[in-house]
Structures are given as structure tokens and as C-alpha cells.
C-alpha positions in Angstrom: 70.2 156.0 119.0 73.0 153.6 119.7 72.4 154.0 123.5 69.1 152.2 123.2 70.6 149.7 120.9 72.9 148.4 123.7 70.0 147.3 125.7 68.7 145.3 122.5 72.1 143.9 121.5 71.7 140.7 123.5 68.4 139.9 121.9 69.1 140.4 118.3 68.3 137.4 116.0 70.7 135.6 113.9 71.1 137.7 110.8 73.6 138.5 108.2 73.3 142.1 108.0 72.1 145.2 110.2 71.0 148.4 108.4 71.1 151.5 110.4 71.5 155.1 109.8 74.3 157.3 111.0 72.9 157.6 114.5 74.2 154.0 115.1 77.7 154.8 114.1 79.9 153.9 116.9 83.1 151.6 117.2 81.8 149.5 120.0 78.6 148.8 118.4 80.2 147.8 115.1 82.7 145.4 117.2 79.7 144.0 119.1 77.9 143.3 115.9 81.0 141.8 114.3 81.3 139.5 117.3 77.9 138.2 116.9 78.6 137.6 113.2 76.5 140.5 111.8 77.8 142.6 109.1 77.0 146.3 109.9 75.7 148.4 107.0 75.9 151.8 108.7 77.5 154.9 107.1 80.0 156.8 109.3 79.3 160.2 110.9 80.4 163.2 109.1 82.8 164.0 112.1 84.5 160.7 111.7 88.1 160.9 110.7 88.6 157.7 109.1 85.8 156.7 106.6 84.1 153.4 107.2 83.3 151.1 104.3 79.7 150.0 103.9 77.4 148.5 101.2 76.0 151.7 99.6 73.6 149.7 97.5 72.2 148.0 100.4 71.9 151.1 102.3 69.8 152.9 99.8 67.3 150.1 99.8 66.8 150.6 103.6 64.0 153.1 102.7 61.7 150.3 101.9 61.7 149.4 105.6 60.9 152.9 106.5 58.1 153.0 103.9 56.6 149.8 105.6 56.6 151.4 108.9 54.9 154.6 107.6 52.3 152.5 106.1 51.8 150.5 109.3 51.3 153.7 111.3 48.4 154.6 108.9 46.5 152.0 110.6 45.0 153.8 113.7 45.0 150.6 115.8 48.8 150.1 115.3 49.8 153.7 115.6 48.1 154.3 118.9 48.7 150.8 120.2 45.2 150.2 121.5 46.0 146.7 122.3 48.1 146.3 125.5 48.7 142.6 125.1 51.8 141.9 123.1 50.4 139.0 121.4 47.2 140.8 120.2 49.3 143.9 119.1 51.6 141.6 117.1 48.6 139.9 115.5 47.3 143.4 114.6 50.6 144.2 113.0 50.6 141.0 111.0 47.0 141.5 109.8 47.9 145.1 108.8 51.0 143.9 107.0 49.1 141.3 105.0 46.4 143.8 103.9 49.1 146.2 102.9 51.0 143.7 100.9 47.8 142.5 99.0 46.8 146.2 98.2 
């Protein structure tokens, strides 16, 4: 997971926290986030010799994001990405998110 994150690291927005699962546990990734002023909330892998501190309460609330992505995938247009134009695809996601929020 964190190999793909290397490509996206330079385009991260200015945020306070980054929530990630154990797949993103790498020292270079944590250091890169700290250099950008982002606090990582990533639990350490089980093979890690020294445990890593992270906000467990914040990490448990990460499932809300995954639930939202699951609900967005219920929309066939979003799940199969019928729209090839990025602007139209983003507007379809925004419309689906609004409808999901109000239901």
C-alpha cells in the first residue's frame, strides 16, 4: 500500500492527521508525513520490534470513511466509473454523497 502512497505524497493537502491501516506502516512514510506537518495515525505492523504510538480512538473512527466508500460503491455509476471526464465523475460522486447524506 505505501508504495502507491509515495507517488501521491507530494500532492497531499494541508491536513492535521492521516488515518491509515497497517499497510502504510513504514518509517520513511511516517517521516515524510511529519516533514509535511501531518501527524500519522497508523498502527504498527505486528512484525515491528518497537511499538509505535498512535491515537487509538481516532483510528477506531476510521471505519466511518470505509462505510462511506462502501455506500458510494452502491451507486452503479460511481462503482463502474461510466464517466471518463474527471469533472463529471467528481460531480457524480458529489451528487451521490449528498443523496446518501440526506437519506
